[in-house]
N, C-alpha and C positions, 0 to 999 in steps of 0.2 A: 711839262711837271719835271721839276728840276729833280733827278736822282741823287745828286750831292748838292744841296742849293747853295747859293753864292754865301760866302763867309765874307761879309760886307767891308774888305780891308782894301786898299787903291791897288795892291800889286797881285790879290787875288781874283781870278775871272769867275764867272758862272760856269757853272759844269751841268749839264743838261743830259735827261734820257731822250731828249727829241732828233739826236741825229739818227736819219733810219734808212734803211736800203730801199729799192724800191719796192711797191708792195706787190707780193705775189697771190695773196689772199684778201677777201673781204676781211677788213677790221672787228676784231669782236669788242663788246661792249662791256666796261666797266662799271660796275653798279659800287654806288659809293652809301656807306652806311654809318651813322651818327651814333657815338656812343654817348650814354650820360649817365652819371653813377646818382649815388651810390649802388654798384653792382655787385650781388654776393656769389661769389665762385667758389666750386671745388674743385682744388687742385690734383693733380694724378697723384700725390699720397694719401688722398683722402681727406687732408685738412680742409678749411675754408678759410676764406678772405672776402673782405672789402674793399672793394677797386672804385678810385677815385680818377676815371678818365681826365685828363685835361691837357692843355697847352699851358705854356711856363705862362703867360699873363705878365711879361717882362714890359718894359717900359715902351711905346713906339711915340716919335716924335710925330706931330699932325701937323696941318698947314696952320701957319700963325704962331709958330712956336712952342705950341701946347705939348702937354705930355700926358698919354692913358696910357691905360693897361691895355694890352693887346689881347684878343680875343681869345678864348681859352678854349671854343668848341673842340673837340676831337672826331674824328671818321678814319675808318679807313676803306680799303678796296677790293672789290672779288672780281677777276674774270673767270665765266665758266669755259672749264676745258675739259679734257679727261677726268674724271674722279676718281682714277685709282692713281693718278701722278699729279702731284703737287705742288709747287715752287712757291714760299714764304719770302717775300723780300722786306728789308729794312733800310728805311731812309736814312739820308743822311743828314749833316747841316750844319758842323760846327760844335761847340760845347762852352760853358761856363761853370765856373765853380768858386766864385769868391765875388766879391763886391764889386772891382774893377771889371769884371768882364762879364755879370751878369746884371747890373744896372749899369755901368758906366759904360761898357762899349756901345750898348743901344744906342744912349743918349749922346753920342756921338755921330749917329749915321752910318758907323763902322761898325756893325753888331758882332761877334765872334760866333754868335749862333743864330737859329733861324726861331722866332719868338712866337709864331702863330702859322697858321696852315694855310695854303693856297692852292692844293692841288686840286684838279678836276679830272673826272671821266674824261673828257674832250683831250686833253693833255697828255693823259696816259695811254691813249689810245694810239697816239704818235709816237710813243716810247721806240727807241734802240738798244740794240744789246739783248738782254738775255729776259727783257719782258717786253719782246717785238713780236707779238704772233700772227704777223703778216707774212714774216721772212722763215721759210720752210727750214734754211741753215742755222737757223736758232735752235740749238739743241733741247728747249725747254717752249718752242711755239706753241703746241698743242696741249701743253700742261694747264689744270687748272691752278691760277694765279692770286696771290692774297699779298696786298701791298700795305705796308704798315708806315705811315709818314711818323715824320719826327717834329718835334717843336718843344720839346722838355729840357735842353740843354744838359743833360746827364747821359748822352750815349746809351739810352734806352736802359739803363742800370739803375734808375732813381724810383722811389716811393715814399717822396717827403715833402714836406711844404717847408723851404726854408728863408728866413727873412735876412736879408741884408741891407748894411746903411753903409751905404756911400760918406766916404769923407767929402764935407761939402754940400751933400744934397741935405736937404730940409728935413726929409721923412725917411723911413726905412720902407724896404720894396719887398715884397712877398714872390718868391718865383716859385712857381707848381713842377717839382722834378719829379715827373709822374709815366717817366718812361715806361717801366715793368709794368704799371699798372694800364698803360693803355696797350701794350701787346696783349698782358692777360687779359683785359677787356676783350681784344677782337679774337682771342683765342676761346673765349667764353661764349662770343657770339654766333662762332661756327659751331663749337661742339652742340650748341641748343638748336642752331638754326640750318648748318650746312647741308646735312641730309635733304631736309626737304625741298632747299632752294638750289641746290646744285650739284646733288647727288655726292657729296661728299662725307666721307665717314673713316675717321682717323684710324679707327681701329683694323680697317678691311685695306687703307691704302697700301700699294705694293712701291710707291717709287716717291720719294719726298727729299727736297731738296730746302736748307734753309741758306740763307747768302743775306748780304747788305754791304754795303760798302760806306767807308769813312765812319762816322760816328755811328750808322747802321752795322759796318762791319764787327764793331765790338758788340753790339745789342744780339747780335745774329749767334755769338757765341752761348750766352747765357739761355737765349731764346730755343737753343738745339736742344738743351735738357728737358725743356717742357715739351717740347714735340716730338723727343724721339721715345719718351715715355709713354706717349699718346699713342703710336705708332709701331707695334711691336711686331708687325709682318713685313715692313716697309725695308727697301734697301735707301741706307739713310746717306746722305751729303750736305757737308756743313762748307760754305764758302765765304771766307773772310777777305773782303776787298778794300787795302790801304787802310788796313787797322792792325799795324804790328806790335803796338804796344809800348812805343819806348817812352818812358815817363820816368819824372825824379821824385824824390821824396815828397818834395814841399808839395808838389800835387797830389800823390796819392795819400798823406796825412789828412788834406784836405778837402778832397773830392770823396774818395772810397772808403778808407779807414784808417782811423788812427789808433793805435795800441794805448798811447800816452791817455788818450781822452777817448773810449769809444763810442760811438752814438751820437756824436756833436759832429760828425762829417756831414757834408753839402749834401750830397745824395741820400742816402740811405742805403746803400747796396746792401749790406749785412743779410737782412731779409727777404732780400730777393733772390739769393743763388738758389737753384732747386734741391732741395735738400737729400733726394735720393740718387744724387749722383756722387759718388763716393770720391772726398779730396776736393770739392770745391769748396767749404768752406776753409780746410786747412791751406788751400792756394789764396784765399783772403787774409786771413790772420797770420799765417805764419812766412809763407813764401813771400808772397807781397810786401809784406812789413818790414823782412829782413834785405829783400831785395826788391824795388818795384817794378824795374826790366824783366823779373821775374815770374810777375804776375800772369801776364795772357798765357807764356808759355806752360806755365802751370793748369793753366785753364785747359789748355789743349791738352795736357796729359791726361785729366781728370775725364775729359769728356774721351778720351781714346779707349781708356781702360772700361769706361763704363759701356761703350757700344763700338768694340773692337770690330765689328762690323763693317762701319761705318767708313765712309772717308772723309778726309778733315784736309782742307786746303787755306793756306794765306796766299794772297796775291797783291804785289807791290810793285813799283818803280824803286830802284835803288836810289835816286835822290829825290822822293816825294815832296815838294814843297810845301803842300799844305801840312802833311807829317810833320814836316823839319819847322814850320812855323808854331805849330801848337806846342813842339818842345822847345823851340824858343820863349813862347810865350808861357812856359811853365816857369822857365829861369827868369822870368821879369824883362827879356827882351821882345820887341814890338817888330823888330825886323830880324832875323837870324843871320849870325855873322859866322864866316868861314869854319870856325872851330865848330859851332851848333851842326853843320851839315855834317862834318867827319863823326861828330858826335854820334849823329842819330844813324849814320850808315855803320858804324863799327859796332854800336849797340846792336842794329837790326839784323846785321849779319850774324852776330853771335847768335842773339835769341832765334833764329830761323835754324842756324847750323842745329842748336841745341834742342829743339821741338824736329828736328827731321828725326832724331833717333826713335820717335816712336813710327812703330810699323805702318801705321795708317793713315799718315800725316805726310804732304807733299806740299814743297813752296813753287812759285810762279814768280821770279823778280826779272822785270825788264829794263833795259837802261833809259833814263830819263828823269824829268821832274812833274812830269803831269800827274794828276790825282784820279784814282779810281779807274776801272776799266768796264765793269760789268754793265753800265748804261750808256755806253760810248760806243757806235759801229767802229770808228775807226781804231780806238783800244781795245774793243774786243775781236775783232776780226783781222786785224793788222798783220803786221810780219811779228813781231811779238818777241819772247826770248828766245836764243839762238834758233832764229828763224820759225819757230813753232807759235802759231796764235792762241789766244788765250781758249779762242771760240774750239778748236782741235783739241787742245790739252783738256779742257772741261768734258770734252766727247768723251775722252779716253777715260776721264776720271767716272763717269757715271753709267758708262754702260754696263751691262749685266755680264757674267763670265769673266775670263780672264783678260784685264788691262795691263797695256803699256802705259802705265803712267807714272812718271818719274820728274823730279826735281828740274826745275830749269832755271838756273841764274846765269844773266847776263855778266856778271864779274863787278869788278870793283870801278868807280869812279874815279878813284884815287891814284 
């Protein structure tokens, strides 16, 4: 199972969860749970919603040169562990927001996003990093684990079917940006079935961490608001890996929110933010609209005020090539140039410094260009920032009582 799936560009390598340390215990079984819509759910504030879980249905090339719509089936995974300790992880796999990325890139065989799912329980059982239940050094090894796959192209933020017309392509193509529907459908299933099958009762849980890498890191920020409202007794943590949020106005107004033409954005984000978290809508409508790089810090600020007892973290390298690549793509560059690397770094540094003013937020910035930590043993347990491994840093973050948990920054690469 690839925690951050391959973004199929000539220079981007596949990143996997399958790197693992020697086994120290028998692997746990993962259950694969299919979700079919429509699903009627009740949100934590008592409002109701109809969910349509789905993968993107983006174009796929088949042998002989044909083009078909990718499989839209959606499923998620659960691994039974301590029912009072829950780890919820959201997968990554690129993004798309216009005809060129959503339709054009898959047709080249170099898709900027994962169009359908291919995870299996067997591949998840070989996971490294924080989803490895065999390694007692993993701070989450005995948790009940929920894995939310990703195939909607919307960093788990969407709830909209969008029609794209690629120039020169003979017909329009519908992409199902249903990332929020997928997550909420999984959460709905757990609320209805989790106690009976896994002993999981969100209302009684004592230790809950929401995490994600790359696209999943963005998704985790919104997912945290839903999970936190269901877990009033829990010690809460949010770990956003490789999802700093450097973006430009063109991307923001196309994909997320356009103040001039609201409602025509690609992903349909506005209706998906947890309404009970004060400041989230304002972050979208005002802060992001005025300064797109301010959106993610404003989301962290809203979550920090909403749950001041929670610990919130960003994790990244200081020249993450994949994050820089997507920032360049927002600018119309298919290969980032040196100024784009510099722009991304200085924006990232400014954003993390600004967010660090929040009392319950910390950042971990390691030197390097690699993308994501939490699914790779070398990145997770390695030397890390200032000689501190991410595993040790997270261990301090999540343990009860007084915690010596501080910002770690490897410094400027320039």
